[in-house]
DRENDO-1510 file (C-alpha; in Angstrom, 1 decimal, always signed):
<recs>
REC; n; res; u; v; w
REC; 1; MET; +117.6; +109.3; +136.4 .
REC; 2; PRO; +121.4; +108.8; +136.4 .
REC; 3; ASN; +123.7; +111.2; +134.4 .
REC; 4; ALA; +125.6; +109.8; +131.4 .
REC; 5; ASN; +129.1; +108.5; +132.1 .
REC; 6; GLU; +132.0; +110.8; +131.2 .
REC; 7; ASP; +132.9; +108.8; +128.1 .
REC; 8; THR; +129.3; +108.9; +126.8 .
REC; 9; PRO; +128.8; +111.1; +123.8 .
REC; 10; THR; +127.5; +114.6; +124.4 .
REC; 11; ALA; +124.3; +113.8; +122.5 .
REC; 12; LEU; +123.4; +111.1; +125.1 .
REC; 13; SER; +124.0; +113.5; +128.0 .
REC; 14; GLN; +121.9; +116.2; +126.4 .
REC; 15; ALA; +119.1; +113.6; +125.7 .
REC; 16; GLN; +119.1; +112.5; +129.4 .
REC; 17; GLN; +118.9; +116.2; +130.5 .
REC; 18; ARG; +116.0; +116.8; +128.3 .
REC; 19; ALA; +114.3; +113.6; +129.6 .
REC; 20; VAL; +114.8; +114.8; +133.2 .
REC; 21; SER; +113.2; +118.1; +132.4 .
REC; 22; GLU; +110.3; +116.5; +130.6 .
REC; 23; LEU; +109.7; +113.9; +133.3 .
REC; 24; LEU; +109.8; +116.6; +136.0 .
REC; 25; ARG; +107.0; +118.3; +134.1 .
REC; 26; VAL; +104.7; +115.4; +134.1 .
REC; 27; ALA; +105.8; +114.2; +137.5 .
REC; 28; PRO; +102.7; +115.4; +139.4 .
REC; 29; VAL; +100.6; +112.9; +137.4 .
REC; 30; ALA; +103.1; +110.1; +136.9 .
REC; 31; ASP; +104.4; +110.0; +140.5 .
REC; 32; ASP; +100.9; +110.2; +142.0 .
REC; 33; LEU; +99.8; +107.2; +139.8 .
REC; 34; ALA; +103.1; +105.3; +140.6 .
REC; 35; ARG; +102.5; +105.7; +144.4 .
REC; 36; ARG; +99.1; +104.2; +144.1 .
REC; 37; PHE; +100.5; +101.2; +142.3 .
REC; 38; GLN; +103.2; +100.9; +145.0 .
REC; 39; GLN; +100.6; +101.0; +147.8 .
REC; 40; ALA; +98.8; +98.1; +146.0 .
REC; 41; GLY; +102.0; +96.1; +145.8 .
REC; 42; PHE; +102.8; +96.6; +142.1 .
REC; 43; SER; +105.5; +98.3; +140.0 .
REC; 44; LEU; +104.8; +101.1; +137.4 .
REC; 45; ALA; +107.1; +102.5; +134.7 .
REC; 46; LEU; +106.9; +105.1; +132.0 .
REC; 47; VAL; +107.7; +103.1; +128.8 .
REC; 48; GLY; +108.1; +103.1; +125.0 .
REC; 49; GLY; +107.2; +106.1; +123.0 .
REC; 50; SER; +106.8; +108.3; +126.1 .
REC; 51; VAL; +110.4; +107.7; +127.2 .
REC; 52; ARG; +111.6; +108.2; +123.6 .
REC; 53; ASP; +109.8; +111.5; +123.3 .
REC; 54; ALA; +111.0; +112.6; +126.6 .
REC; 55; LEU; +114.6; +112.0; +125.5 .
REC; 56; LEU; +113.8; +113.9; +122.3 .
REC; 57; GLY; +112.3; +116.8; +124.3 .
REC; 58; ARG; +108.8; +116.4; +122.7 .
REC; 59; LEU; +106.8; +114.5; +125.4 .
REC; 60; GLY; +103.1; +115.6; +125.1 .
REC; 61; ASN; +100.0; +114.7; +127.0 .
REC; 62; ASP; +100.0; +111.0; +125.9 .
REC; 63; LEU; +101.6; +108.8; +128.6 .
REC; 64; ASP; +102.3; +105.1; +128.2 .
REC; 65; PHE; +103.0; +103.0; +131.3 .
REC; 66; THR; +103.8; +99.3; +131.9 .
REC; 67; THR; +103.2; +97.3; +135.0 .
REC; 68; ASP; +103.3; +93.9; +136.6 .
REC; 69; ALA; +99.6; +94.3; +137.7 .
REC; 70; ARG; +97.1; +92.4; +135.7 .
REC; 71; PRO; +94.4; +94.4; +133.9 .
REC; 72; GLU; +91.7; +93.7; +136.5 .
REC; 73; ASP; +94.1; +95.0; +139.2 .
REC; 74; VAL; +94.9; +98.1; +137.1 .
REC; 75; LEU; +91.2; +98.9; +136.8 .
REC; 76; LYS; +90.8; +98.7; +140.6 .
REC; 77; ILE; +93.7; +101.1; +141.1 .
REC; 78; VAL; +92.9; +103.6; +138.3 .
REC; 79; ARG; +89.1; +103.9; +138.6 .
REC; 80; PRO; +89.1; +105.9; +141.9 .
REC; 81; TRP; +91.9; +108.2; +140.6 .
REC; 82; ALA; +91.1; +108.9; +136.9 .
REC; 83; ASP; +88.5; +111.3; +135.5 .
REC; 84; ALA; +87.6; +108.6; +132.9 .
REC; 85; VAL; +88.6; +105.0; +132.3 .
REC; 86; TRP; +88.0; +102.7; +129.3 .
REC; 87; ASP; +88.8; +99.1; +128.8 .
REC; 88; VAL; +88.4; +98.6; +125.0 .
REC; 89; GLY; +92.0; +97.3; +124.9 .
REC; 90; ILE; +91.8; +95.1; +127.9 .
REC; 91; ALA; +91.9; +91.9; +125.8 .
REC; 92; PHE; +95.4; +93.0; +124.9 .
REC; 93; GLY; +96.3; +93.9; +128.5 .
REC; 94; THR; +95.7; +97.7; +128.1 .
REC; 95; VAL; +93.6; +100.0; +130.3 .
REC; 96; GLY; +93.1; +103.6; +129.2 .
REC; 97; ALA; +92.4; +106.6; +131.4 .
REC; 98; GLN; +92.1; +110.3; +131.3 .
REC; 99; LYS; +93.4; +112.6; +134.0 .
REC; 100; ALA; +93.2; +116.4; +134.3 .
REC; 101; ALA; +96.1; +118.1; +136.2 .
REC; 102; ARG; +97.6; +121.5; +136.6 .
REC; 103; VAL; +101.3; +121.5; +135.7 .
REC; 104; GLY; +102.9; +124.7; +136.6 .
REC; 105; ASP; +100.7; +127.4; +135.3 .
REC; 106; THR; +99.0; +125.2; +132.7 .
REC; 107; ASP; +96.0; +122.9; +132.8 .
REC; 108; TRP; +96.6; +119.6; +131.1 .
REC; 109; ILE; +94.4; +116.7; +130.2 .
REC; 110; PHE; +96.6; +113.6; +130.1 .
REC; 111; GLN; +95.6; +110.6; +128.0 .
REC; 112; ILE; +97.1; +107.5; +129.7 .
REC; 113; GLU; +97.5; +103.9; +128.7 .
REC; 114; ILE; +98.7; +101.2; +131.2 .
REC; 115; THR; +99.7; +97.9; +129.8 .
REC; 116; THR; +100.5; +94.7; +131.7 .
REC; 117; TYR; +104.0; +93.3; +131.0 .
REC; 118; ARG; +103.5; +91.0; +128.1 .
REC; 119; SER; +104.8; +89.0; +125.2 .
REC; 120; GLU; +102.9; +88.5; +122.0 .
REC; 121; ALA; +103.3; +86.7; +118.7 .
REC; 122; TYR; +101.4; +85.9; +115.6 .
REC; 123; ASP; +101.0; +82.4; +114.3 .
REC; 124; ARG; +101.5; +82.1; +110.6 .
REC; 125; THR; +97.7; +82.2; +109.7 .
REC; 126; SER; +96.3; +84.6; +112.3 .
REC; 127; ARG; +95.5; +88.2; +111.8 .
REC; 128; LYS; +95.5; +88.9; +115.6 .
REC; 129; PRO; +98.4; +88.7; +118.1 .
REC; 130; GLU; +98.3; +86.1; +120.8 .
REC; 131; VAL; +98.9; +87.9; +124.1 .
REC; 132; SER; +100.5; +86.3; +127.1 .
REC; 133; TYR; +101.5; +88.3; +130.2 .
REC; 134; GLY; +105.1; +88.5; +131.4 .
REC; 135; ASP; +106.5; +88.8; +135.0 .
REC; 136; SER; +109.4; +91.3; +134.4 .
REC; 137; ILE; +109.9; +94.6; +132.7 .
REC; 138; GLU; +113.0; +93.2; +130.9 .
REC; 139; GLU; +110.8; +90.5; +129.4 .
REC; 140; ASP; +108.3; +93.2; +128.3 .
REC; 141; LEU; +111.0; +95.4; +126.7 .
REC; 142; VAL; +112.6; +92.7; +124.6 .
REC; 143; ARG; +109.3; +92.2; +122.8 .
REC; 144; ARG; +109.0; +95.9; +121.9 .
REC; 145; ASP; +109.4; +96.9; +118.2 .
REC; 146; PHE; +112.5; +99.0; +118.2 .
REC; 147; THR; +115.3; +99.8; +120.7 .
REC; 148; VAL; +114.3; +103.4; +120.9 .
REC; 149; ASN; +110.9; +102.2; +122.1 .
REC; 150; ALA; +112.4; +99.6; +124.4 .
REC; 151; MET; +113.4; +102.0; +127.2 .
REC; 152; ALA; +111.6; +102.6; +130.5 .
REC; 153; VAL; +111.8; +104.8; +133.6 .
REC; 154; ALA; +110.7; +103.1; +136.8 .
REC; 155; LEU; +108.6; +105.3; +139.0 .
REC; 156; PRO; +108.5; +107.1; +141.3 .
REC; 157; GLU; +112.3; +106.6; +141.8 .
REC; 158; LYS; +113.1; +107.6; +138.2 .
REC; 159; GLU; +115.4; +104.7; +137.5 .
REC; 160; PHE; +116.4; +104.6; +133.8 .
REC; 161; ILE; +116.1; +101.1; +132.2 .
REC; 162; ASP; +117.7; +100.5; +128.8 .
REC; 163; PRO; +118.8; +96.9; +128.3 .
REC; 164; HIS; +119.0; +97.2; +124.5 .
REC; 165; GLY; +121.0; +100.3; +123.9 .
REC; 166; GLY; +118.0; +102.5; +122.9 .
REC; 167; LEU; +119.6; +105.6; +124.2 .
REC; 168; GLU; +122.6; +105.2; +121.9 .
REC; 169; ASP; +120.4; +104.4; +118.9 .
REC; 170; LEU; +118.3; +107.5; +119.7 .
REC; 171; ALA; +121.4; +109.7; +119.7 .
REC; 172; ALA; +122.5; +108.1; +116.4 .
REC; 173; ARG; +119.0; +108.5; +115.0 .
REC; 174; VAL; +118.8; +104.9; +113.9 .
REC; 175; LEU; +116.0; +102.3; +114.1 .
REC; 176; ARG; +117.1; +98.8; +115.3 .
REC; 177; THR; +115.1; +95.9; +116.9 .
REC; 178; PRO; +115.9; +94.7; +120.4 .
REC; 179; GLY; +116.3; +91.1; +119.1 .
REC; 180; THR; +116.8; +90.0; +115.6 .
REC; 181; PRO; +114.6; +91.9; +113.1 .
REC; 182; GLU; +113.4; +88.5; +111.7 .
REC; 183; ALA; +112.1; +87.4; +115.1 .
REC; 184; SER; +110.5; +90.8; +115.8 .
REC; 185; PHE; +108.7; +90.9; +112.4 .
REC; 186; SER; +107.7; +87.3; +112.7 .
REC; 187; ASP; +106.0; +88.2; +116.0 .
REC; 188; ASP; +104.1; +91.1; +114.5 .
REC; 189; PRO; +104.6; +91.8; +110.8 .
REC; 190; LEU; +103.0; +95.2; +111.2 .
REC; 191; ARG; +106.3; +96.3; +112.7 .
REC; 192; MET; +107.7; +96.5; +109.2 .
REC; 193; MET; +105.3; +99.3; +108.4 .
REC; 194; ARG; +106.0; +100.8; +111.8 .
REC; 195; ALA; +109.7; +101.0; +110.8 .
REC; 196; ALA; +108.7; +103.1; +107.8 .
REC; 197; ARG; +106.3; +105.1; +109.9 .
REC; 198; PHE; +108.9; +106.0; +112.6 .
REC; 199; ALA; +111.5; +106.8; +109.9 .
REC; 200; ALA; +109.0; +109.3; +108.5 .
REC; 201; GLN; +107.9; +110.7; +111.9 .
REC; 202; LEU; +111.3; +111.0; +113.5 .
REC; 203; ASP; +113.4; +111.4; +110.4 .
REC; 204; PHE; +115.5; +108.4; +111.5 .
REC; 205; GLU; +117.5; +106.0; +109.4 .
REC; 206; VAL; +116.6; +102.3; +109.4 .
REC; 207; ALA; +119.5; +99.9; +110.2 .
REC; 208; PRO; +120.6; +97.9; +107.2 .
REC; 209; GLU; +119.8; +94.5; +108.8 .
REC; 210; VAL; +116.2; +95.8; +109.5 .
REC; 211; VAL; +115.8; +96.9; +105.8 .
REC; 212; THR; +117.1; +93.4; +104.7 .
REC; 213; ALA; +114.6; +91.7; +106.9 .
REC; 214; MET; +111.7; +93.9; +105.7 .
REC; 215; THR; +112.6; +93.0; +102.1 .
REC; 216; GLU; +112.9; +89.3; +102.8 .
REC; 217; MET; +109.7; +89.1; +104.9 .
REC; 218; ALA; +107.5; +91.5; +103.0 .
REC; 219; GLY; +105.0; +88.8; +102.3 .
REC; 220; ARG; +104.3; +88.4; +106.0 .
REC; 221; ILE; +102.4; +91.7; +106.0 .
REC; 222; ASP; +99.6; +89.9; +104.2 .
REC; 223; ILE; +98.3; +88.4; +107.5 .
REC; 224; VAL; +97.8; +91.8; +109.1 .
REC; 225; SER; +94.3; +93.2; +109.0 .
REC; 226; ALA; +93.5; +96.1; +106.6 .
REC; 227; GLU; +92.5; +98.2; +109.6 .
REC; 228; ARG; +95.9; +98.0; +111.2 .
REC; 229; VAL; +97.6; +98.6; +107.9 .
REC; 230; GLN; +95.5; +101.7; +107.3 .
REC; 231; GLY; +96.4; +103.0; +110.8 .
REC; 232; GLU; +100.1; +102.8; +110.1 .
REC; 233; LEU; +99.7; +104.2; +106.7 .
REC; 234; ASN; +97.8; +107.2; +108.1 .
REC; 235; LYS; +100.4; +107.9; +110.7 .
REC; 236; LEU; +103.1; +107.7; +108.0 .
REC; 237; LEU; +101.3; +110.1; +105.6 .
REC; 238; LEU; +100.5; +112.6; +108.4 .
REC; 239; SER; +104.2; +112.7; +109.5 .
REC; 240; ASP; +106.7; +115.4; +108.7 .
REC; 241; HIS; +108.7; +113.3; +106.3 .
REC; 242; PRO; +106.3; +110.9; +104.5 .
REC; 243; ARG; +108.5; +110.6; +101.4 .
REC; 244; LYS; +111.1; +108.8; +103.6 .
REC; 245; GLY; +108.6; +106.2; +104.8 .
REC; 246; LEU; +106.9; +105.7; +101.5 .
REC; 247; THR; +110.3; +105.2; +99.7 .
REC; 248; LEU; +111.2; +102.5; +102.3 .
REC; 249; LEU; +107.9; +100.7; +101.8 .
REC; 250; VAL; +108.4; +100.7; +98.0 .
REC; 251; ASP; +112.1; +99.7; +98.1 .
REC; 252; THR; +111.5; +96.8; +100.4 .
REC; 253; GLY; +108.5; +95.5; +98.4 .
REC; 254; ILE; +106.0; +96.1; +101.3 .
REC; 255; ALA; +104.1; +98.7; +99.3 .
REC; 256; GLU; +103.5; +96.1; +96.6 .
REC; 257; ARG; +101.4; +94.2; +99.2 .
REC; 258; VAL; +99.5; +97.1; +100.8 .
REC; 259; LEU; +99.4; +99.9; +98.2 .
REC; 260; PRO; +100.6; +98.3; +94.9 .
REC; 261; GLU; +99.4; +101.3; +92.9 .
REC; 262; LEU; +102.4; +103.3; +94.3 .
REC; 263; PRO; +105.3; +101.2; +93.1 .
REC; 264; ALA; +103.4; +100.7; +89.8 .
REC; 265; LEU; +104.1; +104.4; +89.1 .
REC; 266; ARG; +107.7; +103.5; +88.5 .
REC; 267; LEU; +107.1; +103.2; +84.7 .
REC; 268; GLU; +110.0; +102.4; +82.4 .
REC; 269; SER; +111.0; +105.5; +80.6 .
REC; 270; ASP; +110.5; +105.5; +76.8 .
REC; 271; GLU; +113.6; +105.7; +74.7 .
REC; 272; HIS; +113.2; +109.4; +74.1 .
REC; 273; HIS; +112.4; +110.2; +77.8 .
REC; 274; ARG; +109.3; +112.1; +76.7 .
REC; 275; HIS; +107.4; +111.6; +79.9 .
REC; 276; LYS; +108.3; +112.3; +83.5 .
REC; 277; ASP; +109.1; +109.7; +86.1 .
REC; 278; VAL; +105.6; +109.4; +87.5 .
REC; 279; TYR; +106.7; +107.9; +90.8 .
REC; 280; GLU; +109.1; +110.7; +91.5 .
REC; 281; HIS; +106.6; +113.3; +90.3 .
REC; 282; THR; +104.0; +111.9; +92.7 .
REC; 283; LEU; +106.3; +112.2; +95.7 .
REC; 284; ILE; +107.1; +115.8; +94.8 .
REC; 285; VAL; +103.4; +116.6; +94.4 .
REC; 286; LEU; +102.8; +115.1; +97.9 .
REC; 287; GLU; +105.6; +117.3; +99.3 .
REC; 288; GLN; +104.2; +120.4; +97.5 .
REC; 289; ALA; +100.7; +119.8; +98.7 .
REC; 290; ILE; +102.0; +119.5; +102.3 .
REC; 291; ALA; +103.7; +122.8; +101.9 .
REC; 292; LEU; +100.3; +124.4; +101.0 .
REC; 293; GLU; +98.5; +123.0; +104.1 .
REC; 294; GLU; +97.1; +125.8; +106.3 .
REC; 295; ASP; +95.5; +124.1; +109.3 .
REC; 296; GLY; +97.8; +121.2; +110.0 .
REC; 297; PRO; +98.2; +117.8; +108.3 .
REC; 298; ASP; +95.3; +117.0; +105.9 .
REC; 299; LEU; +94.9; +113.2; +105.3 .
REC; 300; THR; +92.4; +113.7; +102.5 .
REC; 301; LEU; +94.7; +116.1; +100.6 .
REC; 302; ARG; +97.7; +113.9; +101.2 .
REC; 303; LEU; +96.0; +110.8; +100.0 .
REC; 304; ALA; +94.7; +112.6; +96.9 .
REC; 305; ALA; +98.3; +113.9; +96.1 .
REC; 306; LEU; +99.7; +110.4; +96.6 .
REC; 307; LEU; +97.0; +108.7; +94.4 .
REC; 308; HIS; +96.3; +111.4; +91.8 .
REC; 309; ASP; +98.2; +109.7; +89.0 .
REC; 310; ILE; +97.7; +106.0; +89.7 .
REC; 311; GLY; +95.6; +105.7; +86.6 .
REC; 312; LYS; +98.6; +106.5; +84.4 .
REC; 313; PRO; +100.1; +103.0; +84.1 .
REC; 314; ARG; +96.8; +101.5; +82.9 .
REC; 315; THR; +96.2; +104.4; +80.3 .
REC; 316; ARG; +99.7; +104.9; +79.0 .
REC; 317; ARG; +99.9; +104.8; +75.2 .
REC; 318; PHE; +102.9; +105.3; +72.8 .
REC; 319; GLU; +101.5; +107.5; +70.0 .
REC; 320; LYS; +102.6; +107.2; +66.4 .
REC; 321; ASP; +104.3; +110.6; +66.6 .
REC; 322; GLY; +106.5; +109.3; +69.5 .
REC; 323; ARG; +104.6; +111.1; +72.2 .
REC; 324; VAL; +103.3; +109.3; +75.3 .
REC; 325; SER; +99.7; +109.8; +76.3 .
REC; 326; PHE; +97.6; +109.0; +79.4 .
REC; 327; HIS; +94.1; +109.8; +78.2 .
REC; 328; HIS; +91.4; +109.8; +80.9 .
REC; 329; HIS; +93.9; +108.6; +83.5 .
REC; 330; GLU; +92.0; +110.8; +86.0 .
REC; 331; VAL; +88.8; +108.8; +85.5 .
REC; 332; VAL; +90.5; +105.5; +85.7 .
REC; 333; GLY; +92.5; +106.7; +88.7 .
REC; 334; ALA; +89.4; +107.7; +90.5 .
REC; 335; LYS; +88.0; +104.2; +90.2 .
REC; 336; MET; +91.3; +102.7; +91.3 .
REC; 337; THR; +91.4; +105.0; +94.3 .
REC; 338; LYS; +87.9; +104.0; +95.4 .
REC; 339; LYS; +88.8; +100.4; +95.1 .
REC; 340; ARG; +92.1; +100.6; +97.0 .
REC; 341; LEU; +90.8; +102.8; +99.8 .
REC; 342; THR; +87.7; +100.7; +100.3 .
REC; 343; ALA; +90.0; +97.6; +100.5 .
REC; 344; LEU; +92.0; +99.4; +103.2 .
REC; 345; LYS; +88.7; +100.0; +105.2 .
REC; 346; TYR; +88.7; +103.8; +104.9 .
REC; 347; SER; +85.4; +105.6; +105.7 .
REC; 348; ASN; +82.9; +106.0; +102.8 .
REC; 349; GLU; +83.2; +109.8; +103.2 .
REC; 350; LEU; +86.9; +109.8; +102.8 .
REC; 351; VAL; +86.9; +107.4; +99.9 .
REC; 352; LYS; +84.4; +109.6; +98.2 .
REC; 353; ASP; +86.3; +112.8; +98.8 .
REC; 354; VAL; +89.7; +111.4; +97.7 .
REC; 355; SER; +88.3; +109.7; +94.7 .
REC; 356; ARG; +86.6; +113.0; +93.6 .
REC; 357; LEU; +89.8; +115.0; +94.0 .
REC; 358; VAL; +91.7; +112.4; +91.8 .
REC; 359; GLU; +88.9; +112.7; +89.2 .
REC; 360; LEU; +89.0; +116.5; +89.2 .
REC; 361; HIS; +92.7; +117.1; +89.4 .
REC; 362; LEU; +93.0; +117.7; +85.6 .
REC; 363; ARG; +89.9; +119.8; +85.3 .
REC; 364; PHE; +91.8; +123.1; +85.4 .
REC; 365; HIS; +94.0; +122.2; +82.5 .
REC; 366; GLY; +90.9; +121.3; +80.4 .
REC; 367; TYR; +90.0; +124.9; +80.2 .
REC; 368; GLY; +93.3; +126.0; +78.6 .
REC; 369; THR; +95.0; +129.3; +79.3 .
REC; 370; GLY; +92.3; +131.5; +78.0 .
REC; 371; GLU; +89.8; +133.7; +80.0 .
REC; 372; TRP; +87.5; +131.7; +82.1 .
REC; 373; THR; +83.8; +132.2; +81.3 .
REC; 374; ASP; +81.3; +132.6; +84.1 .
REC; 375; SER; +79.8; +129.3; +83.1 .
REC; 376; ALA; +83.1; +127.5; +83.4 .
REC; 377; VAL; +83.8; +129.0; +86.8 .
REC; 378; ARG; +80.4; +128.0; +88.1 .
REC; 379; ARG; +80.8; +124.4; +86.9 .
REC; 380; TYR; +84.3; +124.1; +88.4 .
REC; 381; VAL; +83.0; +125.3; +91.8 .
REC; 382; ARG; +79.9; +123.2; +91.6 .
REC; 383; ASP; +81.8; +120.0; +90.7 .
REC; 384; ALA; +84.4; +120.6; +93.5 .
REC; 385; GLY; +81.7; +121.5; +96.1 .
REC; 386; PRO; +83.2; +121.4; +99.6 .
REC; 387; LEU; +86.5; +120.1; +98.2 .
REC; 388; LEU; +87.3; +123.3; +96.3 .
REC; 389; SER; +90.0; +124.5; +98.7 .
REC; 390; ARG; +91.7; +121.1; +98.6 .
REC; 391; LEU; +91.3; +121.0; +94.8 .
REC; 392; HIS; +93.1; +124.4; +94.6 .
REC; 393; LYS; +96.0; +123.0; +96.6 .
REC; 394; LEU; +96.2; +119.7; +94.7 .
REC; 395; THR; +96.1; +121.4; +91.3 .
REC; 396; ARG; +98.8; +123.9; +92.2 .
REC; 397; SER; +100.9; +121.0; +93.6 .
REC; 398; ASP; +100.6; +119.0; +90.4 .
REC; 399; CYS; +103.0; +121.4; +88.7 .
REC; 400; THR; +106.5; +119.9; +89.0 .
REC; 401; THR; +108.1; +121.2; +85.8 .
REC; 402; ARG; +111.6; +122.5; +86.0 .
REC; 403; ASN; +110.8; +125.0; +83.3 .
REC; 404; LYS; +110.4; +128.2; +85.4 .
REC; 405; ARG; +108.6; +130.1; +82.7 .
REC; 406; LYS; +106.0; +127.3; +82.2 .
REC; 407; ALA; +105.6; +127.0; +86.0 .
REC; 408; ALA; +105.1; +130.7; +86.4 .
REC; 409; ALA; +102.5; +130.7; +83.6 .
REC; 410; LEU; +100.5; +127.9; +85.2 .
REC; 411; SER; +100.6; +129.7; +88.5 .
REC; 412; ARG; +99.4; +132.9; +87.0 .
REC; 413; ALA; +96.6; +131.0; +85.2 .
REC; 414; TYR; +95.4; +129.5; +88.4 .
REC; 415; ASP; +95.7; +132.8; +90.2 .
REC; 416; GLY; +93.3; +134.1; +87.5 .
REC; 417; LEU; +90.9; +131.3; +88.1 .
REC; 418; GLU; +90.8; +131.9; +91.9 .
REC; 419; GLU; +90.2; +135.6; +91.2 .
REC; 420; ARG; +87.3; +134.8; +88.9 .
REC; 421; ILE; +85.8; +132.5; +91.6 .
REC; 422; ALA; +86.1; +135.2; +94.2 .
REC; 423; GLN; +84.5; +137.8; +91.8 .
REC; 424; LEU; +81.5; +135.5; +91.1 .
REC; 425; GLN; +81.1; +134.5; +94.7 .
REC; 426; GLU; +80.6; +138.1; +95.6 .
REC; 427; GLN; +77.8; +138.3; +93.0 .
REC; 428; GLU; +76.3; +134.8; +93.4 .
REC; 429; GLU; +76.0; +132.0; +96.0 .
REC; 430; LEU; +78.5; +129.7; +94.1 .
REC; 431; ASP; +78.9; +127.4; +97.1 .
REC; 432; ALA; +75.2; +126.4; +96.8 .
REC; 433; ILE; +74.3; +126.6; +93.2 .
REC; 434; ARG; +70.7; +125.5; +92.5 .
REC; 435; PRO; +68.1; +126.1; +89.8 .
REC; 436; ASP; +66.0; +129.2; +90.1 .
REC; 437; LEU; +62.9; +127.0; +90.4 .
REC; 438; ASP; +62.6; +124.1; +92.9 .
REC; 439; GLY; +60.8; +120.8; +92.3 .
REC; 440; ASN; +57.5; +122.0; +93.7 .
REC; 441; GLN; +57.5; +125.1; +91.6 .
REC; 442; ILE; +58.3; +123.0; +88.5 .
REC; 443; MET; +55.3; +120.7; +89.2 .
REC; 444; GLU; +53.0; +123.7; +89.7 .
REC; 445; ILE; +54.1; +125.5; +86.5 .
REC; 446; LEU; +54.0; +122.4; +84.3 .
REC; 447; GLY; +50.9; +120.9; +85.9 .
REC; 448; VAL; +52.5; +117.5; +86.5 .
REC; 449; GLY; +52.9; +115.3; +89.6 .
REC; 450; PRO; +56.1; +113.7; +91.0 .
REC; 451; GLY; +58.0; +111.6; +88.5 .
REC; 452; PRO; +60.9; +111.4; +86.1 .
REC; 453; VAL; +59.8; +114.5; +84.2 .
REC; 454; VAL; +60.3; +116.7; +87.2 .
REC; 455; GLY; +63.9; +115.4; +87.6 .
REC; 456; LYS; +64.6; +116.1; +83.9 .
REC; 457; ALA; +63.2; +119.6; +84.2 .
REC; 458; TYR; +65.2; +120.3; +87.4 .
REC; 459; LYS; +68.4; +119.1; +85.6 .
REC; 460; HIS; +67.7; +121.4; +82.7 .
REC; 461; MET; +67.1; +124.4; +84.9 .
REC; 462; LEU; +70.3; +123.6; +86.8 .
REC; 463; GLU; +72.2; +123.7; +83.4 .
REC; 464; MET; +70.6; +127.0; +82.6 .
REC; 465; ARG; +71.7; +128.4; +86.0 .
REC; 466; LEU; +75.3; +127.2; +85.5 .
REC; 467; GLU; +75.4; +128.5; +81.9 .
REC; 468; HIS; +73.7; +131.9; +82.4 .
REC; 469; GLY; +73.8; +132.6; +86.1 .
REC; 470; PRO; +70.8; +133.7; +88.3 .
REC; 471; MET; +67.5; +134.4; +86.6 .
REC; 472; GLU; +64.6; +136.5; +87.6 .
REC; 473; HIS; +61.5; +134.5; +88.4 .
REC; 474; ASP; +59.6; +135.4; +85.3 .
REC; 475; GLN; +62.6; +134.6; +83.1 .
REC; 476; ALA; +63.1; +131.2; +84.9 .
REC; 477; VAL; +59.4; +130.4; +84.3 .
REC; 478; SER; +59.7; +131.3; +80.6 .
REC; 479; THR; +62.8; +129.2; +80.2 .
REC; 480; LEU; +61.1; +126.2; +81.8 .
REC; 481; LYS; +58.1; +126.5; +79.6 .
REC; 482; GLU; +60.3; +126.8; +76.5 .
REC; 483; TRP; +61.9; +123.5; +77.5 .
REC; 484; TRP; +58.6; +121.9; +78.2 .
REC; 485; ALA; +57.3; +122.9; +74.8 .
REC; 486; GLU; +60.2; +121.1; +73.2 .
REC; 487; GLN; +59.4; +117.9; +75.1 .
REC; 488; THR; +55.8; +117.6; +73.9 .
</recs>
């Protein structure tokens, strides 16, 4: 790869030096693959995000290549070489492969995608791009989404190809399109969401002309499938700077099309300013929840933080005394969350978990600041179930008051709750609370067969367990018989 010219800014020179180092690291795999393509009469180049990340010094084990070989030829070259090959993306010209290799003293497993030079565009009514193959790498690069992703390194000679000034944009930390943003977004409207995603992932600024095009063309996102929208939203939310991407989506009007509940949080302040800016509060809660994550980005927690107050606009009431209320916004919000996430094609399990967290996010405040009873603790743990750890994080994050004394009091109160949970967990199996009698025992004691009465009895015994804790067998039998006597 050539060095930067003398008049090139230092940032560019440093970026190229990082790229050389990164490319040398993956050279055993990349060069070996490139030689196989050469022997078959084809070209191969590292491209797109892989080159960008190499220049940023963050190239991982995901390698993207482009080639003039057609997919069927790519398969013939790759199959004898790779440890695994898949062709699920072959309709779009992409072949995937996996290759284990030792790099220095470390064993790596590389995830590889090889895509034939191509151009693609949407027609105005289609949800899927029309793919046609190109004959040159220049033609391929001009159809890429942003200049920082429109760079390539020809292999194995390591020739740097940058026809659209991506290196300069990378140094300036700005997102521009290779051609006009209008043409780029018309080709694939999802690129508007990708702009927000890359801004969040890379902490880059988006060029003004790109923001303008996003705003003017926001309605074009409607033709993109929910699955593709969800994929970009997930990557944005799991990034290091999701606020940056979300703000861009809201400001350009794209969020209004894909996640309208978010911009709806920008409620007009009442004349006395007696309630918070719910939109700004939500973004702070998201950031505070992220700060509490322990094992890496948690999509369920981040979605719950983003959506926890979406029921407020529908439940806002101006009371006679001048206060603003949002009664039952957590219940309304849970229903809205389920509807939106279902529309975005999220899994049933994730929809259920996020909706449950939204529903429970105010439960802690319902108990006030007094001492938690054993019964209240059991119900809190039972209702949260496996989401308890996330509920802890969400509830703590939901405190955004600037009143330090109030914030400290809330924190101490929640500390107290967690201590009570820990104490009870030592005494009881709180994570799996069940009645002290199961269904078979209930039927035997009451002398009844399967039916609704067994379910009612079971529910009563569960309530007794939550209210009073574990009971000895004889006490449980007596409690069941007392209830039965009241039913007859």
